[in-house]
N, CA, C, O and the ligand as a Tripos MOL2 file, in Angstrom:
@<TRIPOS>MOLECULE
protein
  265   263    67     0     0
PROTEIN
NO_CHARGES

@<TRIPOS>ATOM
      1 N           0.8100   -1.2040    0.0210 N.3       1 MET1
      2 CA         -0.0270   -0.0050   -0.0440 C.3       1 MET1
      3 C           0.8740    1.2350    0.0000 C.2       1 MET1
      4 O           0.6290    2.1880   -0.7400 O.2       1 MET1
      5 N           1.8790    1.2450    0.8220 N.am      2 ALA2
      6 CA          2.7680    2.3890    0.8830 C.3       2 ALA2
      7 C           3.5010    2.5570   -0.4830 C.2       2 ALA2
      8 O           3.7210    3.6650   -0.9720 O.2       2 ALA2
      9 N           3.8450    1.4370   -1.0350 N.am      3 ASP3
     10 CA          4.4610    1.5370   -2.3800 C.3       3 ASP3
     11 C           3.5020    2.0960   -3.4020 C.2       3 ASP3
     12 O           3.8980    2.8620   -4.2810 O.2       3 ASP3
     13 N           2.2810    1.7300   -3.2970 N.am      4 ALA4
     14 CA          1.2960    2.1900   -4.3170 C.3       4 ALA4
     15 C           1.1740    3.7120   -4.1260 C.2       4 ALA4
     16 O           1.1570    4.4500   -5.1120 O.2       4 ALA4
     17 N           1.0940    4.1560   -2.9670 N.am      5 LEU5
     18 CA          0.9220    5.6480   -2.6710 C.3       5 LEU5
     19 C           2.2270    6.3270   -3.1670 C.2       5 LEU5
     20 O           2.1440    7.4320   -3.7030 O.2       5 LEU5
     21 N           3.3420    5.7600   -3.0230 N.am      6 ASP6
     22 CA          4.6000    6.3210   -3.4790 C.3       6 ASP6
     23 C           4.5510    6.4610   -5.0180 C.2       6 ASP6
     24 O           4.9740    7.4700   -5.5810 O.2       6 ASP6
     25 N           4.0350    5.4450   -5.6530 N.am      7 ARG7
     26 CA          3.8690    5.4940   -7.1300 C.3       7 ARG7
     27 C           2.9190    6.5800   -7.5950 C.2       7 ARG7
     28 O           3.1630    7.2570   -8.5940 O.2       7 ARG7
     29 N           1.8230    6.7340   -6.8460 N.am      8 ILE8
     30 CA          0.9040    7.7330   -7.1790 C.3       8 ILE8
     31 C           1.4750    9.1310   -7.0400 C.2       8 ILE8
     32 O           1.2170   10.0030   -7.8690 O.2       8 ILE8
     33 N           2.2680    9.3440   -5.9650 N.am      9 ALA9
     34 CA          2.9300   10.6110   -5.7180 C.3       9 ALA9
     35 C           3.8690   10.9380   -6.8520 C.2       9 ALA9
     36 O           3.9460   12.0830   -7.2960 O.2       9 ALA9
     37 N           4.5980    9.9110   -7.3330 N.am     10 ARG10
     38 CA          5.5040   10.0880   -8.4690 C.3      10 ARG10
     39 C           4.7070   10.3450   -9.7930 C.2      10 ARG10
     40 O           5.1570   11.1030  -10.6520 O.2      10 ARG10
     41 N           3.5920    9.7390   -9.9250 N.am     11 TRP11
     42 CA          2.7660    9.9010  -11.1110 C.3      11 TRP11
     43 C           2.1830   11.3030  -11.1050 C.2      11 TRP11
     44 O           2.1130   11.9440  -12.1540 O.2      11 TRP11
     45 N           1.7700   11.7830   -9.9670 N.am     12 ARG12
     46 CA          1.2630   13.1920   -9.9030 C.3      12 ARG12
     47 C           2.4030   14.2190  -10.2250 C.2      12 ARG12
     48 O           2.1270   15.2430  -10.8500 O.2      12 ARG12
     49 N           3.6280   13.9680   -9.8240 N.am     13 ALA13
     50 CA          4.7540   14.7740  -10.0450 C.3      13 ALA13
     51 C           5.1070   14.7880  -11.5280 C.2      13 ALA13
     52 O           5.5430   15.8080  -12.0620 O.2      13 ALA13
     53 N           4.9180   13.6670  -12.1750 N.am     14 ASP14
     54 CA          5.3050   13.5210  -13.5840 C.3      14 ASP14
     55 C           4.2900   12.6010  -14.2880 C.2      14 ASP14
     56 O           4.5420   11.4100  -14.4770 O.2      14 ASP14
     57 N           3.1650   13.1660  -14.6630 N.am     15 PRO15
     58 CA          2.0080   12.2710  -15.2190 C.3      15 PRO15
     59 C           2.4400   11.6110  -16.5400 C.2      15 PRO15
     60 O           1.8520   10.5990  -16.9220 O.2      15 PRO15
     61 N           3.3700   12.1090  -17.1980 N.am     16 GLY16
     62 CA          3.7700   11.4980  -18.5410 C.3      16 GLY16
     63 C           4.6910   10.2980  -18.3470 C.2      16 GLY16
     64 O           4.9400    9.5480  -19.2910 O.2      16 GLY16
     65 N           5.2310   10.1020  -17.0540 N.am     17 ALA17
     66 CA          6.1400    9.0020  -16.9400 C.3      17 ALA17
     67 C           5.3320    7.6670  -16.7820 C.2      17 ALA17
     68 O           4.2060    7.6460  -16.2830 O.2      17 ALA17
     69 N           5.9800    6.5660  -17.2380 N.am     18 VAL18
     70 CA          5.3570    5.2530  -17.1350 C.3      18 VAL18
     71 C           5.6190    4.7650  -15.7200 C.2      18 VAL18
     72 O           6.7610    4.7750  -15.2610 O.2      18 VAL18
     73 N           4.5810    4.3420  -15.0300 N.am     19 GLN19
     74 CA          4.7480    3.7990  -13.6740 C.3      19 GLN19
     75 C           4.5810    2.3050  -13.6980 C.2      19 GLN19
     76 O           3.7960    1.7450  -14.4630 O.2      19 GLN19
     77 N           5.3680    1.6630  -12.8090 N.am     20 GLY20
     78 CA          5.2780    0.2120  -12.7350 C.3      20 GLY20
     79 C           4.0970   -0.2330  -11.8320 C.2      20 GLY20
     80 O           3.6000    0.5330  -11.0070 O.2      20 GLY20
     81 N           3.6900   -1.4520  -12.0170 N.am     21 CYS21
     82 CA          2.6050   -2.0240  -11.2210 C.3      21 CYS21
     83 C           3.1850   -2.2740   -9.8040 C.2      21 CYS21
     84 O           4.2680   -2.8450   -9.6730 O.2      21 CYS21
     85 N           2.4760   -1.8560   -8.7750 N.am     22 PRO22
     86 CA          2.9640   -2.0790   -7.3960 C.3      22 PRO22
     87 C           2.9320   -3.5630   -7.0000 C.2      22 PRO22
     88 O           3.5580   -3.9730   -6.0230 O.2      22 PRO22
     89 N           2.1980   -4.3450   -7.7730 N.am     23 VAL23
     90 CA          2.1200   -5.7690   -7.4140 C.3      23 VAL23
     91 C           3.1780   -6.6280   -8.2330 C.2      23 VAL23
     92 O           3.9640   -7.3780   -7.6530 O.2      23 VAL23
     93 N           3.1530   -6.4850   -9.5450 N.am     24 CYS24
     94 CA          3.9880   -7.3370  -10.3050 C.3      24 CYS24
     95 C           5.1630   -6.6260  -10.9270 C.2      24 CYS24
     96 O           6.0470   -7.2760  -11.4860 O.2      24 CYS24
     97 N           5.2030   -5.2310  -10.8430 N.am     25 GLY25
     98 CA          6.2850   -4.4820  -11.3530 C.3      25 GLY25
     99 C           6.3350   -4.2430  -12.8370 C.2      25 GLY25
    100 O           7.2940   -3.6580  -13.3400 O.2      25 GLY25
    101 N           5.2990   -4.6930  -13.5610 N.am     26 THR26
    102 CA          5.2370   -4.4440  -14.9660 C.3      26 THR26
    103 C           5.0400   -2.9500  -15.2800 C.2      26 THR26
    104 O           4.1240   -2.3400  -14.7290 O.2      26 THR26
    105 N           5.8150   -2.3810  -16.0920 N.am     27 PRO27
    106 CA          5.6470   -0.9630  -16.4490 C.3      27 PRO27
    107 C           4.3760   -0.7780  -17.1930 C.2      27 PRO27
    108 O           3.9310   -1.6750  -17.9080 O.2      27 PRO27
    109 N           3.7570    0.4110  -17.0350 N.am     28 GLY28
    110 CA          2.6050    0.7810  -17.7800 C.3      28 GLY28
    111 C           1.2740    0.5650  -17.0090 C.2      28 GLY28
    112 O           0.2140    0.4250  -17.6190 O.2      28 GLY28
    113 N           1.3500    0.5430  -15.7240 N.am     29 VAL29
    114 CA          0.0920    0.3730  -14.9530 C.3      29 VAL29
    115 C          -0.7090    1.6260  -15.1750 C.2      29 VAL29
    116 O          -0.1880    2.7400  -15.2310 O.2      29 VAL29
    117 N          -2.0270    1.3940  -15.3010 N.am     30 GLU30
    118 CA         -2.9730    2.5130  -15.5760 C.3      30 GLU30
    119 C          -3.3940    3.1300  -14.2480 C.2      30 GLU30
    120 O          -3.8410    2.4230  -13.3450 O.2      30 GLU30
    121 N          -3.2520    4.4380  -14.1330 N.am     31 ILE31
    122 CA         -3.7460    5.1560  -12.9370 C.3      31 ILE31
    123 C          -4.8480    6.1070  -13.3140 C.2      31 ILE31
    124 O          -4.6460    6.9730  -14.1660 O.2      31 ILE31
    125 N          -5.9700    5.9780  -12.7280 N.am     32 ILE32
    126 CA         -7.1130    6.8060  -13.0080 C.3      32 ILE32
    127 C          -7.4230    7.6650  -11.7530 C.2      32 ILE32
    128 O          -7.5850    7.1810  -10.6320 O.2      32 ILE32
    129 N          -7.4880    8.9290  -12.0370 N.am     33 ASP33
    130 CA         -7.7690    9.8740  -10.9420 C.3      33 ASP33
    131 C          -9.3410   10.1340  -10.7950 C.2      33 ASP33
    132 O          -9.9930   10.7650  -11.6280 O.2      33 ASP33
    133 N          -9.8250    9.6130   -9.7220 N.am     34 ARG34
    134 CA        -11.3270    9.8140   -9.5120 C.3      34 ARG34
    135 C         -11.6210   10.6860   -8.2830 C.2      34 ARG34
    136 O         -12.6210   10.5300   -7.5820 O.2      34 ARG34
    137 N         -10.6910   11.6010   -8.0780 N.am     35 SER35
    138 CA        -10.7260   12.3310   -6.8410 C.3      35 SER35
    139 C         -11.9870   13.2430   -6.7810 C.2      35 SER35
    140 O         -12.5310   13.7000   -7.7860 O.2      35 SER35
    141 N         -12.3850   13.4570   -5.5330 N.am     36 ALA36
    142 CA        -13.5060   14.3630   -5.2520 C.3      36 ALA36
    143 C         -12.9550   15.4410   -4.3440 C.2      36 ALA36
    144 O         -13.2250   15.5030   -3.1450 O.2      36 ALA36
    145 N         -12.1310   16.3240   -5.0150 N.am     37 ARG37
    146 CA        -11.4740   17.3580   -4.1750 C.3      37 ARG37
    147 C         -12.5140   18.3950   -3.7580 C.2      37 ARG37
    148 O         -13.4970   18.5990   -4.4700 O.2      37 ARG37
    149 N         -12.3100   19.0530   -2.6120 N.am     38 PRO38
    150 CA        -11.1080   18.9970   -1.7460 C.3      38 PRO38
    151 C         -11.2420   17.9850   -0.6140 C.2      38 PRO38
    152 O         -10.4570   18.0140    0.3340 O.2      38 PRO38
    153 N         -12.2200   17.0950   -0.6990 N.am     39 TYR39
    154 CA        -12.5020   16.2780    0.4560 C.3      39 TYR39
    155 C         -11.6510   14.9610    0.4280 C.2      39 TYR39
    156 O         -11.1790   14.5090    1.4710 O.2      39 TYR39
    157 N         -11.4790   14.4010   -0.6950 N.am     40 SER40
    158 CA        -10.7640   13.1350   -0.7270 C.3      40 SER40
    159 C         -10.1870   12.9330   -2.1200 C.2      40 SER40
    160 O         -10.6280   13.5120   -3.1130 O.2      40 SER40
    161 N          -9.1720   12.0720   -2.1280 N.am     41 GLU41
    162 CA         -8.6290   11.6940   -3.4240 C.3      41 GLU41
    163 C          -8.8010   10.2110   -3.6030 C.2      41 GLU41
    164 O          -8.4830    9.4290   -2.7070 O.2      41 GLU41
    165 N          -9.3120    9.8080   -4.7800 N.am     42 TRP42
    166 CA         -9.4600    8.3670   -5.1280 C.3      42 TRP42
    167 C          -8.6230    8.1510   -6.3520 C.2      42 TRP42
    168 O          -8.6450    8.9350   -7.3000 O.2      42 TRP42
    169 N          -7.8990    7.0920   -6.3110 N.am     43 TYR43
    170 CA         -7.0890    6.6460   -7.4820 C.3      43 TYR43
    171 C          -7.4480    5.1670   -7.7600 C.2      43 TYR43
    172 O          -7.6310    4.3770   -6.8340 O.2      43 TYR43
    173 N          -7.5400    4.8300   -9.0070 N.am     44 VAL44
    174 CA         -7.7230    3.4520   -9.4090 C.3      44 VAL44
    175 C          -6.5230    2.9850  -10.1550 C.2      44 VAL44
    176 O          -6.1190    3.6020  -11.1400 O.2      44 VAL44
    177 N          -5.9240    1.8720   -9.6910 N.am     45 LEU45
    178 CA         -4.8070    1.3480  -10.3350 C.3      45 LEU45
    179 C          -5.1760    0.0530  -11.0610 C.2      45 LEU45
    180 O          -5.7290   -0.8670  -10.4590 O.2      45 LEU45
    181 N          -4.8540   -0.0150  -12.4070 N.am     46 LYS46
    182 CA         -5.1900   -1.1880  -13.1290 C.3      46 LYS46
    183 C          -3.9250   -1.6650  -13.8270 C.2      46 LYS46
    184 O          -3.1690   -0.8730  -14.3910 O.2      46 LYS46
    185 N          -3.7130   -2.9520  -13.7790 N.am     47 CYS47
    186 CA         -2.6050   -3.5640  -14.4770 C.3      47 CYS47
    187 C          -3.0990   -4.7340  -15.3000 C.2      47 CYS47
    188 O          -3.7270   -5.6540  -14.7750 O.2      47 CYS47
    189 N          -2.8110   -4.6960  -16.6040 N.am     48 ALA48
    190 CA         -3.2690   -5.7560  -17.5120 C.3      48 ALA48
    191 C          -2.4220   -7.0170  -17.3240 C.2      48 ALA48
    192 O          -2.8520   -8.1160  -17.6720 O.2      48 ALA48
    193 N          -1.2450   -6.8560  -16.7850 N.am     49 ALA49
    194 CA         -0.3290   -8.0560  -16.6520 C.3      49 ALA49
    195 C          -0.8280   -9.0030  -15.5290 C.2      49 ALA49
    196 O          -0.8640  -10.2210  -15.7030 O.2      49 ALA49
    197 N          -1.1890   -8.4440  -14.4390 N.am     50 CYS50
    198 CA         -1.5130   -9.3350  -13.2790 C.3      50 CYS50
    199 C          -2.9740   -9.1960  -12.8440 C.2      50 CYS50
    200 O          -3.4090   -9.8200  -11.8770 O.2      50 CYS50
    201 N          -3.7440   -8.3430  -13.5970 N.am     51 GLY51
    202 CA         -5.1600   -8.2500  -13.2840 C.3      51 GLY51
    203 C          -5.4430   -7.3230  -12.0310 C.2      51 GLY51
    204 O          -6.5470   -7.3610  -11.4890 O.2      51 GLY51
    205 N          -4.4810   -6.5260  -11.5960 N.am     52 LEU52
    206 CA         -4.6480   -5.6320  -10.5310 C.3      52 LEU52
    207 C          -5.7600   -4.6350  -10.8950 C.2      52 LEU52
    208 O          -5.7720   -4.0650  -11.9860 O.2      52 LEU52
    209 N          -6.7090   -4.4400   -9.9350 N.am     53 ASP53
    210 CA         -7.7340   -3.4550  -10.1100 C.3      53 ASP53
    211 C          -8.0570   -2.9460   -8.7160 C.2      53 ASP53
    212 O          -8.9880   -3.4010   -8.0510 O.2      53 ASP53
    213 N          -7.2510   -1.9890   -8.3100 N.am     54 ALA54
    214 CA         -7.2940   -1.5030   -6.8360 C.3      54 ALA54
    215 C          -7.7050   -0.1090   -6.7940 C.2      54 ALA54
    216 O          -7.3730    0.6880   -7.6710 O.2      54 ALA54
    217 N          -8.4480    0.2130   -5.7540 N.am     55 SER55
    218 CA         -8.8020    1.6270   -5.5300 C.3      55 SER55
    219 C          -8.0780    2.0900   -4.2380 C.2      55 SER55
    220 O          -8.0380    1.4080   -3.2140 O.2      55 SER55
    221 N          -7.5130    3.3010   -4.3800 N.am     56 LEU56
    222 CA         -6.7560    3.8800   -3.3030 C.3      56 LEU56
    223 C          -7.5140    5.1520   -2.8430 C.2      56 LEU56
    224 O          -7.8570    5.9950   -3.6720 O.2      56 LEU56
    225 N          -7.7650    5.2820   -1.5810 N.am     57 HIS57
    226 CA         -8.4340    6.4250   -1.0480 C.3      57 HIS57
    227 C          -7.4980    7.1680   -0.1570 C.2      57 HIS57
    228 O          -6.9370    6.6030    0.7820 O.2      57 HIS57
    229 N          -7.3090    8.5170   -0.4570 N.am     58 ILE58
    230 CA         -6.4440    9.3130    0.3520 C.3      58 ILE58
    231 C          -7.3290   10.4960    0.9270 C.2      58 ILE58
    232 O          -7.7190   11.4140    0.2060 O.2      58 ILE58
    233 N          -7.6010   10.4110    2.1970 N.am     59 PRO59
    234 CA         -8.4570   11.4900    2.8090 C.3      59 PRO59
    235 C          -7.6630   12.8400    2.7670 C.2      59 PRO59
    236 O          -6.4580   12.8750    3.0160 O.2      59 PRO59
    237 N          -8.3550   13.8870    2.4590 N.am     60 LEU60
    238 CA         -7.7910   15.1700    2.5170 C.3      60 LEU60
    239 C          -8.3780   15.9560    3.6860 C.2      60 LEU60
    240 O          -9.4920   15.6660    4.1220 O.2      60 LEU60
    241 N          -7.6620   16.9240    4.1880 N.am     61 PRO61
    242 CA         -8.2240   17.7280    5.2980 C.3      61 PRO61
    243 C          -9.3850   18.5600    4.8840 C.2      61 PRO61
    244 O         -10.1310   19.0060    5.7560 O.2      61 PRO61
    245 N          -9.6080   18.8150    3.5800 N.am     62 GLY62
    246 CA        -10.7120   19.6060    3.1080 C.3      62 GLY62
    247 C         -10.4980   21.0260    3.4320 C.2      62 GLY62
    248 O          -9.4260   21.4130    3.8970 O.2      62 GLY62
    249 N         -11.5490   21.8590    3.1840 N.am     63 PRO63
    250 CA        -11.4580   23.2620    3.4420 C.3      63 PRO63
    251 C         -11.2400   23.4610    4.9880 C.2      63 PRO63
    252 O         -11.7970   22.7650    5.8370 O.2      63 PRO63
    253 N         -10.4240   24.4200    5.2400 N.am     64 ALA64
    254 CA        -10.1290   24.6840    6.6680 C.3      64 ALA64
    255 C         -11.3860   25.2830    7.3680 C.2      64 ALA64
    256 O         -12.0550   26.1880    6.8690 O.2      64 ALA64
    257 N         -11.6400   24.7070    8.5440 N.am     65 THR65
    258 CA        -12.7670   25.1790    9.3250 C.3      65 THR65
    259 C         -12.2140   25.6290   10.6650 C.2      65 THR65
    260 O         -11.3970   24.9450   11.2810 O.2      65 THR65
    261 N         -12.6530   26.7380   11.0850 N.am     66 TYR66
    262 CA        -12.1510   27.3050   12.3580 C.3      66 TYR66
    263 C         -13.3420   27.5760   13.2690 C.2      66 TYR66
    264 O         -13.1650   28.0520   14.3900 O.2      66 TYR66
    265 ZN          0.6400   -5.9900  -12.2260 Zn       67 ZN67
@<TRIPOS>BOND
     1     1     2 1
     2     2     3 1
     3     3     4 2
     4     3     5 am
     5     5     6 1
     6     6     7 1
     7     7     8 2
     8     7     9 am
     9     9    10 1
    10    10    11 1
    11    11    12 2
    12    11    13 am
    13    13    14 1
    14    14    15 1
    15    15    16 2
    16    15    17 am
    17    17    18 1
    18    18    19 1
    19    19    20 2
    20    19    21 am
    21    21    22 1
    22    22    23 1
    23    23    24 2
    24    23    25 am
    25    25    26 1
    26    26    27 1
    27    27    28 2
    28    27    29 am
    29    29    30 1
    30    30    31 1
    31    31    32 2
    32    31    33 am
    33    33    34 1
    34    34    35 1
    35    35    36 2
    36    35    37 am
    37    37    38 1
    38    38    39 1
    39    39    40 2
    40    39    41 am
    41    41    42 1
    42    42    43 1
    43    43    44 2
    44    43    45 am
    45    45    46 1
    46    46    47 1
    47    47    48 2
    48    47    49 am
    49    49    50 1
    50    50    51 1
    51    51    52 2
    52    51    53 am
    53    53    54 1
    54    54    55 1
    55    55    56 2
    56    55    57 am
    57    57    58 1
    58    58    59 1
    59    59    60 2
    60    59    61 am
    61    61    62 1
    62    62    63 1
    63    63    64 2
    64    63    65 am
    65    65    66 1
    66    66    67 1
    67    67    68 2
    68    67    69 am
    69    69    70 1
    70    70    71 1
    71    71    72 2
    72    71    73 am
    73    73    74 1
    74    74    75 1
    75    75    76 2
    76    75    77 am
    77    77    78 1
    78    78    79 1
    79    79    80 2
    80    79    81 am
    81    81    82 1
    82    82    83 1
    83    83    84 2
    84    83    85 am
    85    85    86 1
    86    86    87 1
    87    87    88 2
    88    87    89 am
    89    89    90 1
    90    90    91 1
    91    91    92 2
    92    91    93 am
    93    93    94 1
    94    94    95 1
    95    95    96 2
    96    95    97 am
    97    97    98 1
    98    98    99 1
    99    99   100 2
   100    99   101 am
   101   101   102 1
   102   102   103 1
   103   103   104 2
   104   103   105 am
   105   105   106 1
   106   106   107 1
   107   107   108 2
   108   107   109 am
   109   109   110 1
   110   110   111 1
   111   111   112 2
   112   111   113 am
   113   113   114 1
   114   114   115 1
   115   115   116 2
   116   115   117 am
   117   117   118 1
   118   118   119 1
   119   119   120 2
   120   119   121 am
   121   121   122 1
   122   122   123 1
   123   123   124 2
   124   123   125 am
   125   125   126 1
   126   126   127 1
   127   127   128 2
   128   127   129 am
   129   129   130 1
   130   130   131 1
   131   131   132 2
   132   131   133 am
   133   133   134 1
   134   134   135 1
   135   135   136 2
   136   135   137 am
   137   137   138 1
   138   138   139 1
   139   139   140 2
   140   139   141 am
   141   141   142 1
   142   142   143 1
   143   143   144 2
   144   143   145 am
   145   145   146 1
   146   146   147 1
   147   147   148 2
   148   147   149 am
   149   149   150 1
   150   150   151 1
   151   151   152 2
   152   151   153 am
   153   153   154 1
   154   154   155 1
   155   155   156 2
   156   155   157 am
   157   157   158 1
   158   158   159 1
   159   159   160 2
   160   159   161 am
   161   161   162 1
   162   162   163 1
   163   163   164 2
   164   163   165 am
   165   165   166 1
   166   166   167 1
   167   167   168 2
   168   167   169 am
   169   169   170 1
   170   170   171 1
   171   171   172 2
   172   171   173 am
   173   173   174 1
   174   174   175 1
   175   175   176 2
   176   175   177 am
   177   177   178 1
   178   178   179 1
   179   179   180 2
   180   179   181 am
   181   181   182 1
   182   182   183 1
   183   183   184 2
   184   183   185 am
   185   185   186 1
   186   186   187 1
   187   187   188 2
   188   187   189 am
   189   189   190 1
   190   190   191 1
   191   191   192 2
   192   191   193 am
   193   193   194 1
   194   194   195 1
   195   195   196 2
   196   195   197 am
   197   197   198 1
   198   198   199 1
   199   199   200 2
   200   199   201 am
   201   201   202 1
   202   202   203 1
   203   203   204 2
   204   203   205 am
   205   205   206 1
   206   206   207 1
   207   207   208 2
   208   207   209 am
   209   209   210 1
   210   210   211 1
   211   211   212 2
   212   211   213 am
   213   213   214 1
   214   214   215 1
   215   215   216 2
   216   215   217 am
   217   217   218 1
   218   218   219 1
   219   219   220 2
   220   219   221 am
   221   221   222 1
   222   222   223 1
   223   223   224 2
   224   223   225 am
   225   225   226 1
   226   226   227 1
   227   227   228 2
   228   227   229 am
   229   229   230 1
   230   230   231 1
   231   231   232 2
   232   231   233 am
   233   233   234 1
   234   234   235 1
   235   235   236 2
   236   235   237 am
   237   237   238 1
   238   238   239 1
   239   239   240 2
   240   239   241 am
   241   241   242 1
   242   242   243 1
   243   243   244 2
   244   243   245 am
   245   245   246 1
   246   246   247 1
   247   247   248 2
   248   247   249 am
   249   249   250 1
   250   250   251 1
   251   251   252 2
   252   251   253 am
   253   253   254 1
   254   254   255 1
   255   255   256 2
   256   255   257 am
   257   257   258 1
   258   258   259 1
   259   259   260 2
   260   259   261 am
   261   261   262 1
   262   262   263 1
   263   263   264 2
@<TRIPOS>SUBSTRUCTURE
     1 MET1         2 RESIDUE 1 A MET
     2 ALA2         6 RESIDUE 1 A ALA
     3 ASP3        10 RESIDUE 1 A ASP
     4 ALA4        14 RESIDUE 1 A ALA
     5 LEU5        18 RESIDUE 1 A LEU
     6 ASP6        22 RESIDUE 1 A ASP
     7 ARG7        26 RESIDUE 1 A ARG
     8 ILE8        30 RESIDUE 1 A ILE
     9 ALA9        34 RESIDUE 1 A ALA
    10 ARG10       38 RESIDUE 1 A ARG
    11 TRP11       42 RESIDUE 1 A TRP
    12 ARG12       46 RESIDUE 1 A ARG
    13 ALA13       50 RESIDUE 1 A ALA
    14 ASP14       54 RESIDUE 1 A ASP
    15 PRO15       58 RESIDUE 1 A PRO
    16 GLY16       62 RESIDUE 1 A GLY
    17 ALA17       66 RESIDUE 1 A ALA
    18 VAL18       70 RESIDUE 1 A VAL
    19 GLN19       74 RESIDUE 1 A GLN
    20 GLY20       78 RESIDUE 1 A GLY
    21 CYS21       82 RESIDUE 1 A CYS
    22 PRO22       86 RESIDUE 1 A PRO
    23 VAL23       90 RESIDUE 1 A VAL
    24 CYS24       94 RESIDUE 1 A CYS
    25 GLY25       98 RESIDUE 1 A GLY
    26 THR26      102 RESIDUE 1 A THR
    27 PRO27      106 RESIDUE 1 A PRO
    28 GLY28      110 RESIDUE 1 A GLY
    29 VAL29      114 RESIDUE 1 A VAL
    30 GLU30      118 RESIDUE 1 A GLU
    31 ILE31      122 RESIDUE 1 A ILE
    32 ILE32      126 RESIDUE 1 A ILE
    33 ASP33      130 RESIDUE 1 A ASP
    34 ARG34      134 RESIDUE 1 A ARG
    35 SER35      138 RESIDUE 1 A SER
    36 ALA36      142 RESIDUE 1 A ALA
    37 ARG37      146 RESIDUE 1 A ARG
    38 PRO38      150 RESIDUE 1 A PRO
    39 TYR39      154 RESIDUE 1 A TYR
    40 SER40      158 RESIDUE 1 A SER
    41 GLU41      162 RESIDUE 1 A GLU
    42 TRP42      166 RESIDUE 1 A TRP
    43 TYR43      170 RESIDUE 1 A TYR
    44 VAL44      174 RESIDUE 1 A VAL
    45 LEU45      178 RESIDUE 1 A LEU
    46 LYS46      182 RESIDUE 1 A LYS
    47 CYS47      186 RESIDUE 1 A CYS
    48 ALA48      190 RESIDUE 1 A ALA
    49 ALA49      194 RESIDUE 1 A ALA
    50 CYS50      198 RESIDUE 1 A CYS
    51 GLY51      202 RESIDUE 1 A GLY
    52 LEU52      206 RESIDUE 1 A LEU
    53 ASP53      210 RESIDUE 1 A ASP
    54 ALA54      214 RESIDUE 1 A ALA
    55 SER55      218 RESIDUE 1 A SER
    56 LEU56      222 RESIDUE 1 A LEU
    57 HIS57      226 RESIDUE 1 A HIS
    58 ILE58      230 RESIDUE 1 A ILE
    59 PRO59      234 RESIDUE 1 A PRO
    60 LEU60      238 RESIDUE 1 A LEU
    61 PRO61      242 RESIDUE 1 A PRO
    62 GLY62      246 RESIDUE 1 A GLY
    63 PRO63      250 RESIDUE 1 A PRO
    64 ALA64      254 RESIDUE 1 A ALA
    65 THR65      258 RESIDUE 1 A THR
    66 TYR66      262 RESIDUE 1 A TYR
    67 ZN67       265 GROUP 0 **** ****
């Protein structure tokens, strides 16, 4: 899971770069951004090589409330 988050961080930093599958390591894993900002971020990772179809949910602090 930490590795997957690391890959998403790298993907966001450089969306054009090919990312490897966090499970099998095959390059070219598909990352789909389904985020509902500013409340949460959703990413779907799909890998044709090993059949990975995982959703990652990253909670965001959302708008600041005081
Ligand atoms: Zn894979």
